[in-house]
N, C-alpha and C positions, 0 to 999 in steps of 0.2 A: 541171277544169270546175266552175264555180260552180253551186251548187244554187239553184234558183228558190225564192224566198220572197216574201212580200208586200213586205218591205223592198226587195229587189232589183228587183221589178217596179215598185214605186212610184218608186224612184230612176230607173229607165229611163224611166218616164212623165215625171217632172219634167225630165229631161235632154233628152228628144226631142219632147215634145208642142208642136206649133206653136201651139195655142191658149194654153197656159199661158205659154210663153216670149214670145209676142208681147204678152200682157197685162203680163207682168213688165217687158218693155222699155218699153212704153207708160207704165206707172206710173213707172218711173225717169226717163224723159224728161220726163214731166209734172211730177214733183217738182222736177227741176232747173229747168225753165222757171218754175214757180210761185215758186221762190226768187229767180230772176233778175228776175221781174216784180213782186215784192212791193210795191215802192214805187208802182206804178201803181194799186194797189187792185183789180187784176183778176188772176184766175188765167189760166194758159195756155189753159184750155178756154174761159173767157169771152172772152178776146181773140180766139181762133180763131173762135168763134161770131159775135162782132161783125164780124170781118173777112169772114166768109161772108155775113152780112147786107149789109154795105156793098158787096160785090162782085157780089151776085146780080143776074141779069137779071130773074128772076121773084121778086117779093117775097112770094109766098104761103107760108103755113105748110107746105102740102103739098110745095112745091118745096124748102123748107128741110129737111124731113124726108128727102127723097131725097138732097139734096146733102151732108148731114151724116152720114147713116147712123144717126142716132139714132132710137130709138123715140119715138112721138108723146108719150107720158107723160114721158119723160126730157127731150125738147126743151121741152115746156111748162113743166116745173119750172125748167129753166135760164133760159127766157125770162122767167118770172115774177120771178126774182131780178133780172135786168137791168132789167126794167120797174119793179120796186120801187125801183131806184136811179136811175130817170129816164134810163136810157141808151138804151132802145128804146121804141117805141110799137107797140101791136098794135091793129088796128081791123078791123071787118067790111068786106069789099069791097062797095061800093055796088051793083055790077052783079050780085052773087051773094051773097045774105045768108048762105049756108052756108059761104062761104070767108072766111078772115082773112088779112090782110097784116101784115107786120112791117117796120119800118125803124128806123134809128138816129135818135135825137133830136139836136138841135144839141149838147147836152151829151155824148151818146154819141159823136158824130163827133169832137168835140174830145178826148175821153178816148182814143179809138182813135188819133187822130193823134199825141197825146203819148206813147202807149205804143209805137208802132212803132219809134222809135229804140232803146229799151231791148230790144225784141224782136230787132232786128238785132244788137245786141251779144251777146245771149244765143245767137243762132244762130251767131255767129262762135265763141264759146266752145265751143258744142256741136260745131261742125265740127272742132275740134281733137281731139275724142274719138271721133267716129264720122262715117261718111259721111252727109251730110244727104239724099242721094239715096235711101238705103236705105229709110227709112220711107215715102217717097212711092211708090217702086217696089212695096214690099210692099202698100201700100194699093191701088194700081192692080191688082196681080195678084189680090189678095183680092176685088176687086170682081167678078171673074168667078164667085165662089162664090155670090153671092146676088143 
């Protein structure tokens, strides 16, 4: 029987912690996608955020916070980067000056359109290494936590 030590407890944590391992998997998948999408000038996270904006039925920042699962400050920082590149526009909603809406600019829509074929190729490569259904299922199941 192995004696419990900080090292063995820490190893058990690293091997079995859902939070740690899901973050590790997400980082590795993100690094892979970032490499595959490098020529688009967008990271995988930026591409996903732009796709979320393009596909949203509700263009308010509040809806975007809910659909992305990002904290308001993180989302705002990411949106400022895209806005600075001229890919999105953020404006006050005329009917409610407390709310802001976000949408792709024409440049952003063209950049997203051009990036999607490279994203598809990256997804195909990724599918050879892992089940693409797994991250989606995990995200759906984890949605019940919060």
